[in-house]
N, C-alpha and C positions, 0 to 999 in steps of 0.2 A: 279241451278239458271240460268235462261236465261240471256243473255247479249244483250241488245237492245240499239239502238241509234236513237234518234229522231232529224231529220233535219226539221226545219221550212222553208217553202217556201211560195212564194206569193200565191200559190193555195191551201195551207193547210200544210200538213206535210208528211214526208216519215219516216216510222218506219222500221228499218232494224234490223234483227237478225244477229249480227256480227259472230255468229258461223255457221249458215246455209246459210247466205246471202239472206234469204227470205225477201221480201220487201212488206210492206203494205202501200197503199196510204190512208192517213187520210184526212177528210174534214177539213176546216179551224177551225170550232168550236171545234172539237175533239182535233186537234193538240194543240191549245192554251189552252184548258182545261188541257191536260196532262202537258203542260209546266208550267202553273201557279200552278197546284196542287203539283208539285214537291217541290215548295217553301212554299206554304201556308198550305198544308196538311189539308185543311178544305174546304169541298164542298160548304158550304154556302158562305164563303169568296170568293172562286173561282168564283162562279156564279155572285157575285156582281161585281167583277173586270171585268169579260168578258162582262157582259151586259153594263158596262160603256164604254169599249173599242169598242165593236162591235155594240153598239147602237141598240140593239134589245132585246126584252123580252124573246122570245123563242129561245133556243139554240139547234142546231142540233148536239147533242153529241152522239157518239157511245160508250156507257158505256161498252159494251161487250168487247171492246179492252183491258180493264183491266183484263179480265179473263185469257188472255194468256201472258200479259206483267207484270211480277213481278218486273222488274228493268230496267231502261233505263237511258242513259245519253243524254244530249241535247247540241246542238252546239251554243245555245245562253245562256247567263248568266245575272243575275241581280247583280252580285258582285260589279259592279262599284258604285252602290248607296246603297249597303248593304240592299236591299229591303227585302231579305228573312229573315232578322233578325228584321224586323219592323212590328209593328201592325198597322201602318199608311197605310190604304188601298188607300189613295189618292196618296201616294208615289208609291205604287205598280202599280196602274193604270197608272201613268205617265211613269213608266219603260216599262210596257207591251205595252202601246200605241206607244212608240217610236219604239219598235221591230216590232209591227204590221205595222206601216207606212213604215218601211224599207222593209218588206216582200212583201207588195202588189204592190210595184213599180218595182220589179224585173222582168226581162224577161229571166232569166237564172237560173240555179241551184245556191244555195247559196255557194256551194263548189263542186269541182269535186267528182263524185262517185268513180272513179278509177284513180289512179296516177301510171304512168309507170316510173320506175327508171332505168336509164342506168348508173351504177356505173363506167363502162369502156366501150369504144368502141374497145378496143384491142381484137384480136381473133387469134387463131392459124390457122384458116381456111380462105378461100376466096371463100365462096359459090357463085355459079353463079346465085343465086336468091336473094342475100342479099339486104335488103331494106335500109341499111345504106349507104349513099353516100360516095365516096372516100374521099371527103373533111372532112367528119365527123369521119372517121376511125382514130384512134390514137389521139382523142381529149385529150388535157391536162386535167388531173384530178384536176381542180381548186376547186371543192367541196371536203372538207375534211370529215372524218368520223363524227366529231362534226356537220358539216353543214348538212349532211344527217340525223343525229339523230334529229336535230331541225326541219327539213322538215317533217320527219315521225311523230314526236310529234304534230306538228301543223296540219297535215292532219288528224290524229286520233281525235284530239280535235274538229275539224270542220266538221267531218262526212264523211270522205272518207271510203268507204266500203271495199276496197281491194287494194293491191299493186300488180303490175306485175314487176318483175325484169328481165331486158333483157340486151342485149349488141349488139355487141361484145360478148365475153364469160364472164359472170358474175364472174365465179370462178377464173378468172385471176386478179380480183380486190384484192389488198393486204389486205384490211380491210373487206372482205366479211363476215367473221364471226361476227364482231362487228355490221355490218349492219343487218344481220339476227337476231342477239340477240335483237336488238332494236325493230324490228318488232314483234318478238315473245313476248317480254316483254309487248307490248301494246295490245296483244291479238287480233290482226287483221290478217285476212287471206292474204296470198301472194303466188304467184307462182314464181318460178325461173327457167328460161328456159336455157338449156345447150346443148352443142354438145356432152357431155359425155366423153370428152378426159381425163379430169383431175378433181379431187376433193380431197382435203386433208382429212385425217382421222378425224380430229376434226370437220370439217364442215359436213362431212358425218354423224357422230354420233349426232351432234346437230340437223340436219334436221330430222334424224330418230326419235328423241325423241320429236319433236315439233308437236303439233296438229294443228298448224296454217300454216305451210310451206309445199308446195307441189312442188316436183321437176317435171319438164316437159322436156322430151327429144326430141330433134329435130332429127328425123329420116325420110328419104325420101323413102327408100326401104330397104328390108332385103336382096336384091341381090346386086351385084356389081354396079348396077345403082346408089346406094348411093355414091359410090366413084366418079362416073362421076359427080354427082350433088353437092357433098359436099367436095370431096377430102379426104374422110375417109371411111374405110371399116365399114359396119354396125356392125361388130363383136366388134369393139372398144367401140362403144356406148352401145351396148347390154350388154357387160360384166360389165360395170359400172352400168347400169340400174338394172341388176340382183342382185347386192348387196342390193339395196333397196327392191326388190321383195322378196329376201330370208329372210329378217327380217320383212316382212309384212307391209312395208311402202307403202302407197298409192301413185301412180305416174300417170303421163299422158304421152301421146305421141302426138307430133305435126308434121304434114307434110305440105309442100307447094305443091299445085297441079301444077305440071310442065308437064313433058312428061312421067310420069309413066303409065304403063298399068293398067287396072282395076284389073287384077290378082295380080299385085304387091301391090296395095292398100288393096285388100282382104287378102293378106298374112299378112299384118300388123294387120288387124282386127282380124284374127285368133290368132296371137301371143298375142294380148291384152286379148282376152277372155281366152286363155290358162293360162295366167299369172295374171288373175283377175284385169286387168287394165280397169277401168270402163269408161274412157273418152278418146276419140281419136278425135282430131280436125284437120281438113284439110283446110288450108287457100288457097283461089284461088289466083293465082299470079297476081300482078298488076305491070305493067312496070313503073319504076320510073327513074328520073334523065337521061332520054334520052338513057337508056341502054336497048337493047333488049337481054334478058338473057335466055329465054326459047325457046324450039323448036317449040312450038305451042302457039300462042296468045290465052289466055283463054278469054271467054266471060261470061257474067252473065248467059245467057241461058245455056251455057255449064256447068257451075257450078250447075245450077238447075238440069240438066240431070244427072250429077254425083250423086247428092243427091238422086234422085229417084232410080237410079240403086243400090246404097248402101242400101237404105231402103228395096229394094226387096231382096238383099243378106242377110240382117239381118233377115228378115222374113223367108227366105228359110232355114237358118241355125239355126233358133230358138234362135237368139242372142238378140232379142229386149229387154229383161229384164236383159241382162248381160252387155251391153255396150251402151253408147251413142256416135254415130259417126255423126259429123256435118261438112258440108262444110261451112266455115266461111269467111266473108269478107265484106267490105263496100258496101252498096247499093244493096245487093242481092235482096232486096225487089222489085226492079223494074222488075226483072224477074218473080215475082209472082203477078204482078199488077192485072191481070185478076181475081185473087182469093180474092183480097181485096175488101171490100165494103166501102161505104162512111162513115160508122160508126166506122171505125177502130180506129179513134182518139176520145176518149170520154172525156179526161181531159187534162189539161195543162201539167201534168206529161207525158202523152202519147206523146203530141206534141213535147216536148223537148227531150224525150228519144228515139223516133223513128228517123230514118234518120241519117244524119251526126251529130256526137257528138262534132265536133270542137267548142270550146268555151262554150259548154253547160254542158257536163257531164264528160269530161276526160282531162288529162294533161300529157305531156311527158317531162321529165327532163333529160338533158344530163349531162355528167361528168364535163363539163366546166361551168355549170349553165344555158346554153341555154335552153329555154322552147319553145316547139312547141305545137300548138293546135292539130296537127296530125303528126306522125313521117314521113309521106310521104313528108312533107315540109322540111326535114332536109337538103336537098341540095339546098334550096332557102334562101332568106333573110327575109322570113315571119316568124320571130322569135322574142323572147324577152329574157331577162336574169334575173333570180331570184335575182341575186346580185344587181340589180338596184332597188330593192324594199325592204320593211321592212320584207317581208315574202311572203308566197304563197297566203294568203288571199288578201294581198295588190295587188299582181300581178293579181290575178284572177278578182278582181273588177276594177282595174285601168289600165291594159295594153291596149294600143291602138290596138295592134294586136288582143287581145281577143275580143275587142269591134267590130272590123271589121268582125270577124267570126260570132258574134251574129247578126250583121246587116244582114248578109247573111241568117241566119236562120229565122229572123223575118221580113225581108223586104217584100215588095209586090212581089209576085211570078212573074217569067218571063212570058211575054205575051203568048209565045208559049206553056206554061204549064197550062194555065188556065183551060183547059178542062180535065186535069188529076185528078183522084180521090186521088192521093197521094200528091197533091200540098200543102196541109195544113201543111205538115211537111217536104217535100222533098227539095224545093227551088232549083231545078236544078241539083240534085244528087251531085257527088263528086267535091268539090271545088279544090282539087289538080289537077284533070284531066282537069278542066276548066282553071286553072291557067297555066298548061303546054301548053294548046292549044292556049289560047288567051292572056296570060300574066296578067290576072285578075281573081280573084275568083268570081267576080260579073257578068261577061259577058257570056250570052248564056247558053245552056244546056250542060251537060256532054254527049259527043258523044258515051259513052258506054251504055247510058240508053236504056232499052229494051222496053219502052212504045212507041207505035206507035200512034201519035196524028193526 
């Protein structure tokens, strides 16, 4: 039985397979048809309700959506008025109309698609590329395990597609097993990123037996370059990773693009293929908090060049069907701007999901309850705190900080960007880099932008 989740949005609906993370965008009529049918179980009654709410006779419903969707949950309910137990269609119409009115005035996702959890910022290492600022390291763990469980439950109920567990080193969190058990119990996918120094036996066995949890190892090189960059021999991380490989557990490897040679990156790719690791992500380095940490400042064009070279290597080694290797990072699309056409954005979902995700699709939660629209801001005062609100949904909808980032996404584009074909979703590229340069997320363009206007 498939496990689906329907999120109603102002532009229609997002239907997500929580097992595969595949996403389908539904039009407004189809989304509301599925939502109301869940409660009424009667096509004739559903049509009556929708025609009253949408004020039109002909409904544009993709009935074939039911061919692959056997079961789904929804982030909106009618429980407050017990409408699903009523034969009074007037009452049902009233409930659905209220939900419809709330959806069409939104200019952001009803709830973040991905939530990143930082259960601790403590770490055994002091990597010279760490994106956590010194002031954030060693944050007091004000959020207890029951607090994290409540956050996880609320996120699942409201349509979060996945969790990412970061740090610090997550396995230093004393209640990490309880945190992982809560995520697994809710049948939602999560990655947990580790330096590979330590993992208790009970945590190892739990992750091994979970179909929802994926360990991700941070490894920068298989040579002693790794010790230069992370302060740890790669052998320590690999020996831990091998435990999962030996029992057939799917894992991933992450690197940060610093001053590794192309040969050192290829060596990791070869290791992944040999050990049937299907995904290797390489994040391009972004300087944060006024610290210059890497030997060579990376540019977006440089990241694009790396991806092209890696693609050639995968083809040469016949690895294309064996592993996915991606250079990842914010705003890489500006390096590919000449390959985009004006029709890249076809729907409101596209507009919000492309470009900067701040305030629109993601959320970052620190161990002291601080919330950031993007972790790059963790060394700034552009933050809020979950303990100041009744829950994540309250914060998501009512935080002044989140509102400011949404203004950035939806405001009139900067004058100098008007001629750019990416302007409909970009809004001046990275707000952190703009803030770092000007003191404001609203002023000017990101100086890292590759588009020549």
